[in-house]
C-alpha positions as CSV (number, residue, x, y, z in Angstrom):
1,X,-12.3,-26.0,-50.3
2,X,-8.8,-25.1,-48.6
3,X,-9.3,-21.4,-49.1
4,X,-13.1,-21.3,-47.1
5,X,-11.3,-23.1,-44.3
6,X,-8.5,-20.6,-43.9
7,X,-10.9,-18.0,-44.1
8,X,-13.1,-19.6,-40.9
9,X,-9.9,-20.1,-38.9
10,X,-8.7,-16.5,-39.9
11,X,-12.3,-15.2,-38.9
12,X,-12.6,-17.3,-35.5
13,X,-8.8,-16.5,-34.3
14,X,-9.7,-12.9,-35.0
15,X,-12.8,-13.3,-33.2
16,X,-11.1,-15.1,-30.4
17,X,-8.8,-12.1,-29.8
18,X,-11.6,-9.5,-30.0
19,X,-13.6,-11.4,-27.3
20,X,-10.3,-11.5,-25.3
21,X,-9.5,-7.6,-25.9
22,X,-13.2,-7.0,-24.8
23,X,-13.0,-9.0,-21.7
24,X,-10.1,-7.5,-20.4
25,X,-11.6,-4.1,-21.1
26,X,-14.8,-4.6,-19.4
27,X,-13.1,-6.5,-16.6
28,X,-10.8,-3.7,-15.9
29,X,-13.7,-0.9,-16.7
30,X,-16.2,-2.6,-14.3
31,X,-13.8,-3.1,-11.2
32,X,-14.6,-0.9,-8.5
33,X,-12.0,1.2,-7.4
34,X,-11.9,0.3,-3.3
35,X,-8.8,1.8,-2.2
36,X,-6.9,5.4,-2.4
37,X,-3.8,5.9,-4.5
38,X,-2.3,7.5,-1.2
39,X,-3.4,4.2,1.0
40,X,-1.5,2.1,-1.7
41,X,1.3,4.2,-1.4
42,X,1.5,3.8,2.2
43,X,0.8,0.1,1.3
44,X,3.8,-0.1,-0.5
45,X,6.4,1.1,2.5
46,X,4.5,-1.2,4.8
47,X,4.9,-4.1,2.5
48,X,8.6,-3.3,1.9
49,X,9.3,-3.7,5.6
50,X,7.1,-6.6,6.3
51,X,6.6,-8.9,3.4
52,X,9.1,-8.0,0.8
53,X,11.5,-10.3,2.4
54,X,9.7,-13.4,1.5
55,X,6.9,-12.2,-1.6
56,X,9.5,-10.4,-3.3
57,X,9.8,-6.3,-3.9
58,X,8.1,-7.0,-7.1
59,X,5.8,-9.1,-5.6
60,X,7.4,-11.8,-7.6
61,X,7.7,-14.5,-4.7
62,X,10.6,-15.8,-3.3
63,X,10.2,-17.6,-0.1
64,X,6.7,-17.0,0.0
65,X,4.3,-17.2,-3.3
66,X,4.1,-14.9,-5.9
67,X,1.3,-11.9,-5.2
68,X,1.2,-10.6,-8.9
69,X,1.0,-11.9,-12.7
70,X,0.7,-14.9,-13.6
71,X,0.8,-16.9,-10.0
72,X,-2.3,-14.7,-8.9
73,X,-4.2,-15.6,-12.2
74,X,-3.6,-19.1,-11.6
75,X,-4.7,-18.8,-8.0
76,X,-7.6,-17.0,-9.2
77,X,-8.7,-19.5,-11.4
78,X,-7.9,-22.4,-9.1
79,X,-9.8,-21.2,-6.2
80,X,-11.7,-18.5,-6.9
81,X,-10.2,-16.6,-3.9
82,X,-11.8,-13.2,-3.3
83,X,-10.1,-9.5,-2.0
84,X,-12.0,-10.3,0.9
85,X,-10.9,-13.6,1.6
86,X,-7.2,-12.9,0.6
87,X,-7.4,-10.0,3.2
88,X,-8.9,-12.1,5.9
89,X,-6.2,-14.7,5.5
90,X,-3.0,-12.5,5.2
91,X,-4.4,-10.3,8.0
92,X,-4.2,-13.2,10.5
93,X,-1.6,-15.4,9.0
94,X,1.0,-12.7,7.8
95,X,3.9,-12.2,8.7
96,X,4.7,-15.5,9.2
97,X,6.9,-15.2,11.9
98,X,4.7,-12.8,13.6
99,X,0.8,-13.6,12.5
100,X,-1.6,-10.7,13.2
101,X,0.8,-8.5,14.1
102,X,0.3,-5.3,11.9
103,X,-2.4,-2.9,12.6
104,X,-5.8,-3.1,10.8
105,X,-4.9,0.1,8.8
106,X,-1.2,-1.5,7.9
107,X,-3.0,-4.7,6.8
108,X,-5.1,-2.6,4.6
109,X,-3.0,-0.6,2.8
110,X,-1.0,-3.6,2.0
111,X,-4.0,-5.0,0.2
112,X,-4.4,-1.6,-1.4
113,X,-0.9,-2.1,-2.4
114,X,-1.5,-5.2,-4.1
115,X,-4.3,-4.2,-5.6
116,X,-2.8,-1.4,-7.3
117,X,0.4,-3.3,-8.2
118,X,-2.4,-6.0,-10.1
119,X,-3.4,-3.2,-12.1
120,X,-6.8,-2.5,-10.0
121,X,-8.1,1.2,-10.3
122,X,-7.7,3.1,-7.3
123,X,-11.3,5.0,-5.9
124,X,-11.9,8.2,-4.3
125,X,-11.9,6.6,-0.7
126,X,-9.4,4.1,1.4
127,X,-10.3,0.8,1.9
128,X,-11.4,0.0,5.0
129,X,-12.4,-2.7,7.5
130,X,-16.2,-2.7,6.4
131,X,-15.7,-1.9,2.8
132,X,-13.0,-4.9,2.6
133,X,-16.0,-7.6,3.7
134,X,-17.9,-6.2,0.8
135,X,-14.8,-6.8,-1.6
136,X,-16.2,-10.1,-3.6
137,X,-14.4,-9.8,-6.9
138,X,-12.3,-12.6,-7.7
139,X,-8.6,-11.8,-7.1
140,X,-6.5,-11.6,-9.7
141,X,-4.2,-9.7,-11.8
142,X,-5.3,-7.2,-14.3
143,X,-1.9,-6.5,-16.1
144,X,-1.7,-8.2,-19.2
């Protein structure tokens, strides 16, 4: 009897690992590329100049919350915050000392950079004020 139980546990563990791996692969494979690599590169510079002092050079957090990794995964699980909702929030409320002070193009490039940093694939076109409204996927980190 113990041998049968041990095999079942091993089989369930293997099945669980397969489900997790398949879900992660499916999530990254089906996530549309909604920004361009050029836009994300520009966003990196804008982020460094306007956001990194609070959110960290590697989006790890500091005075402001982390915008990557486990923090973003927890945020996704708890709030179901979409890419569009996150963009709307930070384009109106950030930087904290001067909310809404950047241009629309700068905010869009920052969003592109956050997506790239968190493992979202790039696409052929840049993120725009029209396309961001259609970005209904839950913001999370796709990195392991």
